N, C-alpha and C positions, 0 to 999 in steps of 0.2 A: 784467478779468482779467489785463491786462499787468503792472499794478501788484502784483497779489497775486504773480503769478510772480517779479517782482523782489523782493518781500519774501522767498520762498523762497530765492532765490540769495544775496541779501544776508546772510541769516541762516546759511546755509549756509558761506559764507565767513568771516563774522566773529563769529558767536555774540553779536552784540550786538542787545538787544532795549529797546523803550521801553515802560517799564511806568508805567501814570498811569490814573487814573480816567476813565472817559466824561466828556465836557463836553456839556451839554445847550446850551449856546450855539451849537453848531456843528449843528444839527439837519439843516441843507442839506447837510452833508457827503456826496459821493459815494463815499468810501472804504468798505470793510468796516469793521464795527465794531472797535475795538482788540483785543477780545478773540479775535476770529478772525484778526486780522492777526498776532497771536502765537501762539496755540493752533494754529492752521492749518500755518503753516511748522515752528514746533518739533517737532510731532507727526509731521511727515513727514521729520524729520531723524534718521536712526538713530544719529547720533554724539551728539546731545543726549540720548537715552535711554540710550546707553551710560555718558556722561560723569556724567549725574545719577542713574544706576541706578534708573531708571522700572522698575516692575514689568510685565511682559509684560501686554498688553492695558489697561493704565492709560490715562487720557486723553492723555498725553503719549508713549505708546508702544504704539500700536493693532497688531493684528495684520496690517491690510494698509494699505498707504500708497500715496498718489498719487506718480508719478513724472513729472516734466514734461519733462526732458532726460536 
Protein backbone atom coordinates (compact mmCIF):
# COMPACT_ATOMS: atom_id res chain seq x y z
CA UNK A 1 0.00 0.00 0.00
CA UNK A 2 2.82 2.42 0.74
CA UNK A 3 4.23 1.95 -2.76
CA UNK A 4 0.80 2.59 -4.25
CA UNK A 5 0.46 5.75 -2.17
CA UNK A 6 3.89 6.85 -3.42
CA UNK A 7 2.66 6.30 -6.99
CA UNK A 8 -0.29 8.62 -6.37
CA UNK A 9 1.91 11.32 -4.86
CA UNK A 10 4.54 11.08 -7.54
CA UNK A 11 2.00 11.32 -10.34
CA UNK A 12 0.17 14.19 -8.70
CA UNK A 13 3.45 16.11 -8.54
CA UNK A 14 5.06 15.21 -11.84
CA UNK A 15 2.40 13.77 -14.21
CA UNK A 16 5.01 11.27 -15.36
CA UNK A 17 3.78 7.77 -16.22
CA UNK A 18 5.73 4.72 -17.26
CA UNK A 19 3.88 3.00 -20.12
CA UNK A 20 5.03 -0.49 -21.02
CA UNK A 21 3.64 -3.94 -21.68
CA UNK A 22 3.54 -6.22 -18.64
CA UNK A 23 6.40 -8.68 -18.62
CA UNK A 24 5.89 -12.37 -17.89
CA UNK A 25 9.50 -12.72 -16.72
CA UNK A 26 8.66 -10.94 -13.46
CA UNK A 27 5.80 -13.20 -12.38
CA UNK A 28 7.03 -13.04 -8.75
CA UNK A 29 6.81 -9.23 -8.71
CA UNK A 30 5.03 -8.04 -5.55
CA UNK A 31 4.04 -4.67 -7.03
CA UNK A 32 0.56 -3.96 -8.32
CA UNK A 33 0.19 -4.71 -12.06
CA UNK A 34 1.43 -1.83 -14.25
CA UNK A 35 -2.11 -1.12 -15.48
CA UNK A 36 -3.29 -0.51 -11.92
CA UNK A 37 -0.20 1.51 -11.08
CA UNK A 38 -1.14 3.86 -13.93
CA UNK A 39 -4.96 3.86 -13.96
CA UNK A 40 -5.33 3.95 -10.17
CA UNK A 41 -3.28 7.08 -9.44
CA UNK A 42 -4.29 8.95 -12.59
CA UNK A 43 -8.00 8.26 -12.18
CA UNK A 44 -7.70 9.73 -8.68
CA UNK A 45 -6.08 12.91 -9.98
CA UNK A 46 -8.71 15.52 -10.95
CA UNK A 47 -6.08 17.64 -12.70
CA UNK A 48 -5.35 14.73 -15.07
CA UNK A 49 -9.02 14.49 -16.07
CA UNK A 50 -9.21 18.26 -16.59
CA UNK A 51 -6.01 18.45 -18.63
CA UNK A 52 -6.92 15.54 -20.90
CA UNK A 53 -10.64 16.44 -20.97
CA UNK A 54 -11.75 12.99 -19.85
CA UNK A 55 -15.55 12.63 -19.99
CA UNK A 56 -17.35 12.47 -16.65
CA UNK A 57 -17.63 8.90 -15.30
CA UNK A 58 -15.01 7.64 -17.79
CA UNK A 59 -12.30 5.22 -16.60
CA UNK A 60 -9.89 8.08 -15.97
CA UNK A 61 -12.53 10.46 -14.54
CA UNK A 62 -14.70 8.50 -12.09
CA UNK A 63 -17.55 10.14 -10.18
CA UNK A 64 -15.93 9.22 -6.84
CA UNK A 65 -12.22 9.23 -6.02
CA UNK A 66 -10.01 8.01 -3.21
CA UNK A 67 -8.24 10.68 -1.20
CA UNK A 68 -5.17 9.55 0.72
CA UNK A 69 -4.12 12.87 2.21
